N, C-alpha and C positions, 0 to 999 in steps of 0.2 A: 327409612328416613336418612337423608344425606347429612353427613357430619360436615360442618363448616370449619374452616381454619380458625376462625375467631373463637369457636367453642373450645378448641384445644388451648388457645392462649389463655382463656379464662380458667380452664381446668388447671393449667400449670400455675397460674397466679394464686388460685385457691390453695393448692398444695404447698406453695411457697409461704403463704401467710398463715395457713391453718385456720382461717377465719373468713367467712363469707362477707361479713360486714366490712372488714378491713380491705378485702379484695375490691369491693364495690367502691370504696373511697379512693383506693390506689388507681383504679381504672376509670374513675369519674363516671361510674354507672350507678344505677339504682340497685338496691339490694335485691329487689324482685327480679331485675333483669339478669343478675348474676345467678340467682337461684334457678331461674327458668332455663338459662343456658346449660347449667349443670344437669338439670333434669332431662333436657333434650338429648344431651350427650349420653347419659346413662341409659336412656330409653333406646337410642340408636344402637348402642353397643350391647344392650341386654345384660348389663352387669351393674353392680353397685360399686361406685368408685371411692366413696368416702363413708366413714362411720361417723355419725353425729354424736358429739359429747357436749357436756355443759360448757366446756371451755372453747368449743369450736368444732373442727372436723379433722380427722386423720385418714390417711390413705388406707384402703383395704388392700388385700394381696393383689387383686386385679388392678387396682388403682396404681399400686407401686410399679407393676409391670408397664402399664401404659405411660406412667410419668417418665420413665427412662427413655422410651421412644419419643414421646412428645417433646421432652427437653432437648434431645439430640436434634430432632427435626426442626424445631423452632430456632435452635442455635445456628443450624446450617442456613436457614432462610435469612436470619439476621446477618450472617456473614456474607451471603450473596447480595443482600440489599446494600450492605456497606461497600462491597466490592464495586457494585454498579455506581454508587455515589462517588467513590474514589476515581473510577474511570471517567465519570462525567466531569469531575474536577481535574482530570489529567494527572492524578496522583499515582495511578496504576493503569495498566492496559498494554495493548500491543498495536504497533503500526506495521502493517505488512504491505510491501510494495513489490510489484513486478516491473523490471526495467532492465535494459541492456547494460552491460558493463561499461560501454562507452558513455552513455548518458549519465550513468551513476558518477563517473569520474568528472566529466566535463560540465555537467549541468546541475546534478542534484547535490553534489558535495556541500556547497555553501548552505543550501536549505537544510540538509541533514545536520550539519554542524550547529546551526542556529536553533533548530528544533530540539536537538539533544541538550543544548545548554539551557533552554527554557523549560524542558520537560524531561529531566534526567531519569525519572522513574518509569517512563514509557519504554517498553522493549521494542526496538526497531528491528524488523526482520526483512531482508531484501533477497529476492530470488531473481537471478539474472537469466536472461534469455532473449531470443529474437522477439520482434513485435508479435509475430504469430503465437509464439510460445507464451509470452506474458499475458496475452489476451485469453488464451486457453486457461491459464492459472486463475485469471480474474473470473472467467465464466464459471469455473468449477468451485469458486469460493475459497481458493487457497491463498489469494491475496485480496486486499480491499481496493487497492489502487494499482493502475498499470499505466506506464508511459509507452506509447506506441508511435511509430513513424508513418502510419497511414490510418485513415478514418475507418473504424470498424463498423459492424452492423448497428445501425441506429436503433433498431428494435430491442437490442439486448443491452446496449451500453449508453450511458450518458457521456458526452465528450466535451472537454474544455480545451481550446487551442492554447498552446504554450508559446511556440515560436516557430519560424520558418527556417529551413536549412537550404543550402545551395551547394551543389556539387561542382568542384573545380579540379583541374589537373595541375599537378605541381612537379617540379624537378629540382635537382641541385643547381646552384648558380652556375657551375662549370659544366653542366650537362650539355652534350652536343645538340643543341636546338637553338632556335632564334626566339628569344623572349619578346622581341619587338614585333614579331610576325603574328598574324591572325590565322589560326589553324582551323581547318574544317574538321568535322567529326570523323570523316573518313581518314584524314591524316592522323588524328589522335589515335584511332584504332590500330594504326600501323606501328606505333611506338611499342617498345617492350613495356607492357603495362603491369603495374602493381595494384591489385584490387583486393577487396575483402572477399572472403570465401562465399560460395554460392548460397549458403543458408542465410546470410545476412539480407535483411529486407532492402537495405540501400543498394546492395549489389544487384538484386533482382530488378529493382527500379531502374538502375543505370542500364542494365542489359536490355530492358524493355524499350527505353528511350532510343538506344542504338538500333534495335531490331525494327522499330517503326520506320527507320530510315534505310532499312536493308543492310545494316551493318552488324556483324557478329563480333563480340569481344572475346579475344583469346589471350588472357593475361599470362605473362611469364611467371608471375609470382602471385599466390593467393594466401591471404593471411586472416587470422581470426581477430586481430587487434588493430583498431584504427591507429593507435599510437605507432605501431610498427610500420605502417604505410609511410609515415613521415621519416622514420628512422632509416628505412631502406632507400627511400628516394634521395635523402640527403647525402648518401654515400655513393650515389650515381648508378644504382642498379636498374633504374628505369623511371618512367613517368607514373606517378601515383594518382589515382582518382580518390579524392578525399572530400570530406564535408568542410567547407570553408570556415564555418563558425567553430568547428572543433580543432582548427589548425591555425588559429590566429597567432599563437605564440611563435610557432615555427616561421610563419610568414612575416611577422613583425621583426623577428630577429634576423631574417634573411637567410636562414639555413636552407630554405627552399623558396622557389619563386613560382608564381602562377603563370601558366600559359594562357594566352588570349584565345578565345573561341569565336568563330564566326557565327555560331548559333548557341544561344544560352540554353543550358539544360534546365527544365522546369524545377521550381523549388518544391520542397517537401515540407510537410507540417508535422511537428511533434505535438501530440495531444495527450492530455491526462484523461483517463477513462475510469468510470465506476460502473457497477452493475445498475442498470435501470430499475427503478422501483425498490431499491434496497438502500435504506438510509445508512450513511456511513457512521462508524463509531465516533465517539468524541475525539479519539486520538487521530483518526483519519481525517475527520472534519477540520481539525485545527491545521493539519499539514496542508490540506487543500486551500485553506484561507491564506496561508503563507505563499503558496504558489501563485494564487490569483492576485495577491497584492503586488507581486513583482514577478510576472511571468515572462518577461523578456529575457533573452539570452545574456548571461554574464560571462565575461572572459574567464576561462578556467584558472584556478589557483595554481595548478601544477602545470609545468611546462611540458609540451610535447617534444618528441624527437630525442 
């Protein structure tokens, strides 16, 4: 006979009250239902759990052994139920995000600040990496949310578009070039270029755009940080290929200027991804709501360059 969890709950309640009648009243059950549950448990285990007395019942030696385990197991279950309830109410829990360091700084910071202020007890865990890397983390379950700069496999992920980005080329105001002139991509490729390292998805995207026109990019300087692109361009080390939306501070302050292109480079889309057919936790769901409520790009709080 299979023992049901409710039978252990009733068994523990009987042991705590020492009386079947009081247990029935406490659990809002009939006395016969409590007695029947106890009989079924004793029959399934093949032992006597209580000794009957005129004043009620007392645990047998076997019953005392079982009580210790049942009390511990039920306590753990109650703690688990409470933890789930707290998570549902965003009193406890974890928010895990896979995102590049650049998007963390320039896009997510305001959302993370507001989220932490509203839900200070939620532990926020961020794993940085390229778009390919964070989607791998999402697929393996190491993060619940991932921000990528290309559309992943629709069979594996659900995708929500956040904003579009545009690649531009910038240089210091005194750099030896003509900012009034319109440059071809061929001419751009001949400048001393400052680009992100090859592992970056935006670098691969840019190289593909030039290769489609028979042009190969051979940068003088390759960097891991988008912020450094602006920093080195502003001191005159070359022409930097940057994301315009992430460079607004430097452009607006005039520390770098944008070169005009004869042919616009296609835009790229930043998307928020989740695992398809996997409901997000309460913590992740609330963060997604915040993103969706205001998914347009906001100017970064920190200045670049």
